[in-house]
C-alpha positions in Angstrom: 128.6 125.3 50.2 126.5 122.7 47.7 122.6 124.3 47.1 121.2 121.2 48.6 122.8 122.3 52.0 122.1 126.1 52.0 119.1 128.1 53.9 116.3 128.5 50.5 115.1 131.9 51.0 112.1 133.5 49.7 111.1 137.4 50.1 107.6 138.4 49.2 107.2 142.4 48.5 105.5 144.5 46.6 108.4 147.2 46.7 112.0 146.3 44.4 114.1 148.4 46.4 112.9 146.0 49.6 113.4 143.0 47.9 116.8 144.1 46.9 117.6 144.6 50.0 116.4 141.4 51.5 118.1 139.6 48.3 121.3 141.5 49.2 121.4 140.4 52.9 120.2 137.5 52.5 123.3 137.2 49.9 125.6 138.0 52.1 124.8 134.9 54.5 125.2 132.1 52.1 120.8 131.6 51.5 119.8 130.7 48.2 117.4 134.0 47.3 114.3 134.1 45.2 112.0 137.0 45.3 107.8 137.6 44.4 106.0 140.3 44.4 102.8 139.7 45.5 101.0 136.8 47.8 99.8 135.0 44.8 103.1 134.9 43.0 105.1 133.6 45.8 102.3 130.4 46.2 103.2 129.6 42.6 107.2 129.5 44.0 105.9 127.4 46.6 104.6 124.7 44.0 108.1 124.7 42.5 110.6 124.6 45.7 110.2 124.6 49.3 111.7 127.2 50.7 113.5 127.0 54.8 112.2 130.8 55.1 109.6 132.9 53.9 109.7 137.0 54.7 106.0 138.2 53.3 105.2 141.9 54.0 101.8 142.6 56.1 100.0 144.8 53.5 100.2 143.0 49.9 98.2 144.5 46.7 95.5 141.3 47.1 96.5 138.7 49.0 97.7 139.6 52.8 100.9 138.5 54.3 98.6 137.5 57.1 96.9 135.0 53.9 99.4 134.0 53.2 101.3 132.9 56.5 98.1 130.7 56.8 98.5 129.7 53.2 103.0 128.1 53.8 101.4 127.0 57.3 99.7 124.6 55.4 101.6 123.3 52.7 105.0 123.5 54.2 104.2 123.5 57.7 108.0 123.4 58.8 108.9 126.6 56.4 109.0 129.6 59.0 107.4 132.7 58.3 108.7 136.0 59.0 106.1 139.5 58.6 107.5 142.6 57.8 105.2 145.4 58.8 105.5 149.6 58.2 101.7 150.1 59.0 101.0 147.3 60.6 99.7 147.6 65.2 100.8 145.4 67.7 97.2 143.1 67.4 98.5 142.3 63.6 101.7 141.1 65.1 100.5 139.4 67.8 97.8 137.4 65.3 100.4 136.6 63.3 102.5 135.2 65.8 99.5 133.2 66.8 99.1 131.5 62.9 102.7 130.0 63.6 105.2 133.2 62.4 108.3 133.5 63.7 108.3 137.0 64.2 107.3 140.6 63.0 110.2 143.1 62.0 109.0 146.2 61.2 109.7 149.1 58.5 112.1 150.3 57.8 114.8 148.4 59.2 118.3 148.7 60.0 120.8 146.3 57.7 122.5 145.1 60.6 118.6 144.5 62.0 117.6 142.3 59.2 121.1 140.5 59.3 120.7 139.5 63.0 117.1 138.6 61.9 116.9 136.4 59.0 120.6 134.7 61.1 118.2 133.6 64.2 115.8 132.6 61.8 118.3 130.4 60.2 119.4 128.9 63.2 115.7 127.8 64.1 115.3 125.9 60.7 118.4 124.3 61.4 117.3 123.0 65.2 114.5 121.6 63.7 116.0 120.5 60.5 119.1 118.5 62.9 116.7 117.5 66.0 114.3 115.7 63.1 117.4 114.2 61.6 117.9 112.9 65.5 114.9 111.7 65.5 114.6 109.5 62.9 117.9 107.8 63.8 116.9 107.4 67.1 113.4 105.5 65.3 116.0 102.8 63.2 117.8 102.2 66.4 115.1 101.6 68.9 114.0 98.2 66.8 116.5 96.4 68.3 114.3 96.4 71.6 115.2 100.0 72.1 119.4 100.1 72.8 119.6 103.6 70.8 123.3 104.5 69.6 125.2 104.8 66.7 128.8 104.9 68.6 131.2 101.7 67.6 131.6 100.5 71.4 127.2 100.6 71.5 128.1 98.8 68.1 130.1 96.2 69.2 127.4 95.7 72.0 124.8 94.9 69.3 126.4 92.6 67.3 126.8 90.2 70.0 123.6 91.2 70.8 122.6 89.6 67.6 124.3 86.6 67.8 123.2 85.5 71.2 119.6 85.6 70.9 119.6 82.0 69.3 121.5 80.1 71.4 121.2 78.8 75.1 124.5 80.1 76.1 124.8 81.7 79.7 126.1 85.3 79.1 127.2 88.5 81.8 127.0 91.5 81.1 129.1 93.9 82.9 129.1 97.5 83.5 128.6 101.0 85.7 124.8 101.6 87.1 122.5 103.4 84.7 124.2 102.3 81.4 121.3 99.7 80.4 122.5 95.9 81.4 118.8 94.9 81.7 117.8 96.5 78.0 120.7 93.9 76.5 119.4 91.3 78.5 115.5 91.7 77.1 117.4 92.4 73.2 119.4 88.8 73.6 115.8 87.3 74.8 113.1 88.8 72.7 115.5 90.1 69.6 115.3 85.6 69.2 113.5 82.3 68.6 112.8 82.1 72.2 110.8 85.6 72.0 107.6 84.3 72.8 108.6 82.7 76.2 108.6 84.1 79.8 111.2 86.2 80.4 111.5 87.3 84.0 114.2 89.7 85.9 115.4 89.3 89.2 117.1 92.0 91.3 119.2 90.2 93.4 120.3 92.9 95.2 116.5 93.5 96.9 116.1 89.8 97.6 115.4 88.6 101.8 118.3 87.0 102.5 115.8 84.7 104.6 113.8 84.6 101.6 115.9 84.4 98.6 115.8 80.5 98.2 111.7 80.6 98.4 112.0 83.3 95.9 114.4 81.8 93.3 113.3 78.1 93.6 109.8 78.0 95.0 108.8 76.4 97.8 105.9 73.3 99.0 103.0 74.6 100.6 103.5 74.3 104.5 107.1 74.5 104.1 107.5 77.2 106.8 105.3 79.4 109.1 102.7 81.5 106.1 103.6 79.0 103.3 99.7 78.3 103.2 99.7 77.3 99.7 102.6 76.1 97.1 104.7 78.6 94.8 107.0 77.9 91.6 110.1 80.5 92.1 111.2 82.6 89.1 113.7 79.9 87.9 110.1 77.5 87.2 108.4 80.9 86.1 110.6 81.3 83.3 111.0 78.2 82.2 111.7 77.8 79.0 112.7 80.9 78.9 115.4 83.2 80.0 116.5 84.4 83.6 118.1 87.8 84.5 120.0 87.9 87.3 120.9 91.8 87.7 123.9 92.3 89.8 124.9 88.9 90.8 127.1 89.9 92.9 125.1 90.6 95.6 124.4 87.3 96.3 125.7 85.6 99.2 127.7 82.6 99.0 125.3 79.7 100.2 123.0 81.0 97.5 125.5 81.0 94.7 126.4 77.5 95.9 122.8 76.5 95.7 122.4 78.7 92.0 125.5 76.9 90.7 124.2 73.4 91.4 120.7 75.1 89.2 123.0 75.7 86.1 124.8 72.2 86.6 122.3 70.1 86.8 119.2 72.4 85.5 117.1 71.0 88.3 115.3 72.9 91.0 113.9 71.8 94.6 111.6 73.5 96.2 112.3 74.8 100.2 110.3 72.0 101.9 110.5 69.3 99.0 112.5 66.6 98.4 112.4 66.3 94.9 114.0 67.6 92.2 112.4 69.8 89.8 113.7 69.7 86.0 113.6 73.6 84.5 115.1 74.2 81.0 116.3 78.1 81.4 119.0 80.7 79.8 120.7 82.6 82.6 121.6 86.0 81.5 123.5 87.8 84.7 124.6 91.8 85.4 126.9 93.3 87.4 128.3 96.9 88.2 131.1 95.0 90.1 134.2 93.5 89.0 133.5 89.6 89.9 137.1 88.6 89.1 138.5 90.8 91.2 135.6 89.1 93.9 136.6 85.5 93.4 140.0 86.5 94.2 139.4 88.0 97.4 137.4 85.2 98.6 134.0 87.4 98.0 132.4 85.6 94.9 132.8 81.9 93.9 135.4 81.2 91.6 133.1 78.3 90.2 129.8 79.9 89.5 132.0 83.4 87.9 133.5 80.8 84.9 129.9 79.0 84.7 128.1 82.3 84.4 131.2 84.1 82.5 130.8 82.5 79.0 130.6 84.8 76.8 130.7 88.4 78.2 129.5 91.5 77.3 130.5 94.9 78.7 127.8 97.9 78.8 130.2 101.4 77.9 129.4 104.3 80.5 127.9 106.9 78.5 130.4 109.2 79.2 132.6 106.6 77.0 129.7 107.1 73.8 129.2 111.5 74.0 128.5 111.3 70.5 124.9 109.0 71.5 124.0 111.6 73.9 122.5 113.7 71.6 120.1 110.7 70.2 119.5 109.1 73.7 118.3 112.9 74.6 115.7 112.9 72.2 114.3 109.5 72.9 113.6 110.4 76.5 112.0 113.8 74.9 109.6 111.4 72.6 109.3 109.2 75.6 108.5 111.8 77.9 106.6 114.3 75.3 105.4 112.0 73.0 103.7 114.5 70.0 105.2 117.6 71.0 108.3 117.4 68.5 110.4 119.2 71.2 113.6 120.3 70.2 117.0 121.0 72.4 119.6 124.1 72.0 123.0 124.1 70.6 123.9 125.3 73.9 121.8 122.5 75.7 123.2 119.6 73.8 127.2 121.6 73.8 126.3 121.3 78.2 125.2 117.6 77.8 128.3 116.3 76.2 130.6 118.7 78.5 129.3 116.3 81.3 131.4 113.1 82.5 127.7 111.3 83.3 128.4 109.9 86.9 124.9 108.5 86.4 125.1 107.6 83.2 122.0 106.9 80.8 119.5 106.5 84.5 120.7 110.3 85.2 120.7 111.6 81.3 116.5 110.2 81.3 116.3 112.2 84.3 117.5 115.0 83.2 115.5 115.7 80.3 112.3 114.5 82.1 112.7 117.3 84.5 113.9 119.7 81.3 110.4 119.5 80.0 108.7 119.4 83.3 110.4 122.9 83.7 110.6 124.2 80.1 108.5 125.8 77.5 107.7 122.6 76.3 109.7 123.7 72.8 113.4 124.1 73.0 115.2 122.7 75.9 118.0 125.5 76.7 120.6 125.0 79.5 118.3 126.7 82.3 116.6 124.1 82.1 118.8 121.7 82.8 119.9 120.4 86.2 122.3 122.7 88.0 125.1 120.1 88.0 125.7 120.1 84.7 125.3 123.5 84.0 127.7 124.4 86.5 129.8 121.9 84.4 129.7 123.6 81.1 129.6 126.8 83.3 126.4 127.6 80.8 126.3 131.5 79.6 122.8 131.3 80.8 123.8 130.5 84.0 126.8 133.6 84.1 123.9 135.4 82.9 120.7 135.2 85.7 123.6 135.5 88.1 124.9 138.8 87.5 121.3 140.1 86.2 120.5 143.0 88.3 117.6 141.7 90.9 118.8 138.4 91.1 118.7 137.0 94.6 122.0 134.5 95.5 119.5 132.2 97.0 116.8 131.9 94.3 115.8 129.1 93.5 116.1 127.4 90.1 112.0 127.4 89.3 112.6 131.0 89.2 116.0 131.5 87.5 113.7 129.6 84.8 110.8 132.2 85.2 113.2 134.7 84.9 115.2 133.5 81.8 111.4 133.4 80.4 110.4 136.5 81.1 113.5 138.2 79.9 113.8 136.5 76.7 110.0 137.3 76.0 110.4 141.0 76.8 113.1 141.6 74.5 111.6 139.9 71.6 108.7 142.1 72.2 111.3 145.0 71.7 110.2 146.2 75.1 106.6 146.5 74.7 104.5 145.6 78.1 101.3 144.9 76.2 102.3 141.8 73.6 105.3 140.9 76.2 101.9 140.1 78.7 100.0 138.8 75.3 102.9 136.2 74.4 103.5 134.9 78.3 99.5 134.7 78.8 99.5 136.7 82.2 98.0 139.7 83.3 99.2 143.3 82.7 99.6 143.3 86.7 101.3 140.2 87.0 103.9 141.3 84.1 104.1 144.6 86.7 104.8 142.8 89.4 107.3 140.5 87.9 109.5 143.0 85.9 109.7 144.6 89.2 110.9 141.2 90.9 113.5 140.4 89.4 114.5 144.1 88.4 114.0 144.1 85.0 114.4 147.4 83.1 112.0 149.1 80.6 110.6 152.4 79.6 107.1 153.3 80.8 104.8 153.3 78.9 102.4 156.4 78.8 100.4 156.8 82.2 101.7 153.9 83.2 101.0 153.2 87.0 101.8 149.0 88.2 98.3 148.5 89.5 97.6 146.3 92.1 95.7 143.4 91.8 95.1 140.4 93.9 95.1 137.8 91.2 98.0 135.3 92.6 101.2 135.0 90.2 101.4 133.0 87.1 104.4 131.8 86.2 
C-alpha cells in the first residue's frame, strides 16, 4: 500500500514497552507508525506530519494526555485521539471524551483488544475521509443548478442540458416520478442567457379542468362570475423566459389543441377577449408517461407530441444510477443538517445501494431526512433508515434487534433506535452504568428503567438498587 493511503499512527507513552507493543500491532494493521516519549515530543512530531490516529497515555511526565488532546484537537481537529489510562478514573475518561477523544482504553490491555480498538479507530478515520470526499464532489456537482451525480447516464443529461441552455428549442423531459425532471428544466433555463428572465413551473396534473384555460392564458375583467379584474395568465407571466409544463400528459385533449395553437402561432387569447396577444416563451415539458403510446391510443394529440418532442432528455431512475446514491445522500445530509457534518456508516451505504428506490430521488431525500430526525446526528446507521430499506437489505442491525432479549414483536421504530443506541453506548462504556448514563445524558434512574425495559443484561454495582423516580423517560 502506498504511504499516502496508509493510516498514520502516533503512539505517545513514557514506557518504551508500551510504545513498542502499540507500534507492532499498528504495523500489523498496515499503519504508518511513529512514536513519542512525551507530550512535548508529540507536539514536535505534529509540526512535521499530520497523524490520523493518536494514542496517548493519560499520565505523561509533564504535559498530560488531556493537555495533548486539547492541543491536537486545536491544530488537527480531524485527527482521532484515544487515551490510555492505568491510573485514571471514570471521571478522567469522561472528561477526555467530552473534549473530543474518540475513546479510552485501560492498561494493561490484551493484544487482541488493542488490535480491535485500533481497527475501530481506523475505520472511523476512513469513514470520515470518505464522507468528506463525497461532500467535496457534491459541492462541485451542485454548481450546475443543483444536479448531482457522476454516473454516465446523468453526465449525458448534463451534456445535453448544457447545449440547450442558450436555445429556444422546445424540450421534452421524460422519466419516472421523483427523478428530478424539474431540476433539469431549471438547469437549462438558469444556465444560459435567459437566466434573468422568468421561469414559470406549471403542474398540469393539479390544474382544475374548468379553470385550465384561464390559468394558462389569462382572462379579462368580467369574463365570468368572480372575474373582478384582468389576469395575465401563466404564459404571459413567463414572457421572454421559460414555461415548464410538468406532467403534460395529464392535459385533456381540448386543452392540448389550444396549447398546440399557442406553440404554433406564439400568441394567446385570454378568456373573454377577442384579441390575440403575442408571447415569446420557450416551452419545456415533462412527463412520466409514454406519450408515444398515448398518441397511438388516441389519448394525446400526435401533432402536439411532435411539436414538443424536438429534443428529448431522459432522466434515469435512481436504480439505474446507483453510483450516485452516496453523493445524493450527502447532499440531503447537508441540506437538512447544515454544518453538522453527519456521516453515513458503510453498512447504511450498502443498504442504500441495494434498495430499488421506486420513489427515486424524492424517496431517498425523505429517507435521509428521517434518519437525521431519528438518529444520533453524528452517523447514519442502518437502524436509522426506513423499514422498507432495512427489509430489502436484510440488515444485521435489524436481525440483531429482533433477536435481542426483551425485544417485543410489536416494538416501534423509535423504540428500536433507542434500544440500539443504549446497547451501543452501554457496550462502549464496558458495562459501567455511571459512565453510560453520562454519555447518554440521562439520569441513573432513567437508565435503570430502560435497561430493565429492554432486557439489557448487566452486572450489578455494589449496593445497586433500581431507584424509583417520577422523572419522565428520556429518549
